[in-house]
N, C-alpha and C positions, 0 to 999 in steps of 0.2 A: 720303229712301231713295230708291236711284237707278230709273229708268222704264227699259224698256227697248222698243226703238223694231222692232216685226215688219211693218213696214209691207213692202213691194215696194223702196221707194226708198230704206230704211233701209239693206236686205240691201245693195241693191245700190251705193250711192253708193261708199262705200270700192272696189270692184273697178272702176267705172269710173272712178276719180279714178288709182287705180293705172296701169291701161289705158293710160288718156289720155298720164300720163307715162312711159309705156313706148315708144309709139307717137311721142311728139316726139324722144326721144331713138336710134329708130328708124333715120335717113341715115345719124349717124356710127358708130352698131353696123356698120352694112352696109360703111360703106368703111373701118373696123378689120379686118371680116373680108377684106376682098378683099387687102387691104395684106398683111394678116397668112398668108393663104394664097400670096402672090407670096413673102414672104419664107419662107414653112416650103417652099415650091418650091427657091425655092434654096439653101437649108440643106442641102435632102436632097441635092441634084446635087452641094453641096461637100463634104457626110462620105461621098457615095457614091465621091468622086474621090479622097479620104484613105484613106476602107478598101480601098481599090483599090490600094493599096503595100501595105500592111500583109502579110503572109504569113500568112496561114489561112484554109483552105478555103471555098471557095465558098460553099456550105449557110449558115457560120458567118457570112459577110460579109452573106449576104442579109436575116437576122436580125441583125444590130447594125440595118444602116438600118432595118427594118421597125419596131424597137424605135425608136429615135430620132423617125423620122414619125409612129409614135401617138402618142411625147409631147408633141412638138408641135404636131398636133390637139387633143391637151387643154388645153395651154396658151390656144392659140387661142381652145374652147370657152368654157373661164375668160376669157376679157378680152373676149372679145363677151359671156358674160352681161353681165360688171361694167359693158361702157362700156354697157347696155342698164339699168344702176341695177338691177339683182337681186344686188346683193353677196351677199346671203344662199343664193340658191340656186349663184352659183359655189362658192359655203363647204362647204356639202353636197354640190356634186360633185365639189370639193376630198377633201376629207376618204373621201368614199365609192373617191376613187381610190387614195389613202391604205390605206385598207384593203385593199380588193380587188387592194394589191401586195405588202403585205405578209403577207395568206392566201395568194397566187402563191408569194412567196418560199419562205414557210417548208413547204409539200408539193413545192416544186421541187428541193432542196436534194441528189435525187442525179440529179436532170435536169443540174441545171449540174456535177454530178462526171463525169457520163458525158460532157458535152460538153467539156468541159475534159482528160478524158483521154483522150478522139479529139484532140484538137490536138496532146496531147502524143506519141501516139500519130503522127500524121502524120507531124510531123518528126520523127521518129527512123526514120536510116537504115536499123535492123538490125529494121521492124517494118513492108512494105508489102507488096498484094496478090501473091499468087502464090507467096510464098514459105513454107513448110512449117514452123509452128510448134508448140510446147506450152503454151496456153494456161489461166485461170480453176481454180478450185479443183478442179477432177478433174483438171486436166492432160489436156485435151483436146487431139489433136494432130491437125492436120490440116493442107489448105491453105489461105490465106487469100482468101477470093473475094471479100467486097467489106467496105467502111469506110463507115461513114455519122458524122455526128456521136453520135448515141448507141448504137452499139451493131458490133462484128465479125463479120462472119460466114467460120468455120469450115465446112469440108467434110472431112469424114473420108474413111480409103481405104473405109470400109463405102458413103461415102456418104448415111451422114447430116450435115444441118447442124446443125450450133449457132450460136447466135445470144446472144453472151456481153456483155454491158454496156460500156463504154470503163472505167469505171471500177475494175472488176477487174477487168481484165487490167492496167493502170497500177497500181493495187493491188498488188495480187499479182505474184511473177515473172512472167516467158513463155519460157521455150526457144526460141532460134533455131536448128531442125534443120536444113533445110537454104535458101539464099538461093537465088531463083526465078535468076539469073543463073547461080548454079552449075550447076541443074539442067540449063540450058538449053547451060553449055557440054560437062557428060558426054551431053550428045544428040546431037550435030553429032560 
């Protein structure tokens, strides 16, 4: 029959042995973290430079760069934990990040649709700030006040401001009533 060692030495012995192993690997892990951080900074600058040449709204460019930075930092933390010999912790962290990513992905389908709709609308010559349009399911008519990644704001003749998701405008038809430049030509 097995006997259990309930002494303090028996309880803390495995902890101190593992801690000594981790401390012995700490200098190598610190070098890994420093090199990884410098590499991330360089890759982030390169990604920022490359994204600068892509034609997309500024806000969307910033989101892409921040996502790249976050992913690289997660990889660095995992590499740091593995260099310390904490592979199980690194595995658990990887699984947690994957689970959170799936949860966010499932919950953000409409957000992604709005962002993509905003990109398409921003590139459309017949849909820009100052134009008079009819949009949405209720065919709201008014002037486009602003457009961001998720929503377009339309001001009606009565002064009401409607905030309509870009995916709704892109999915449904919109009607261009008057271009801004056409209205300025009439006023002069």
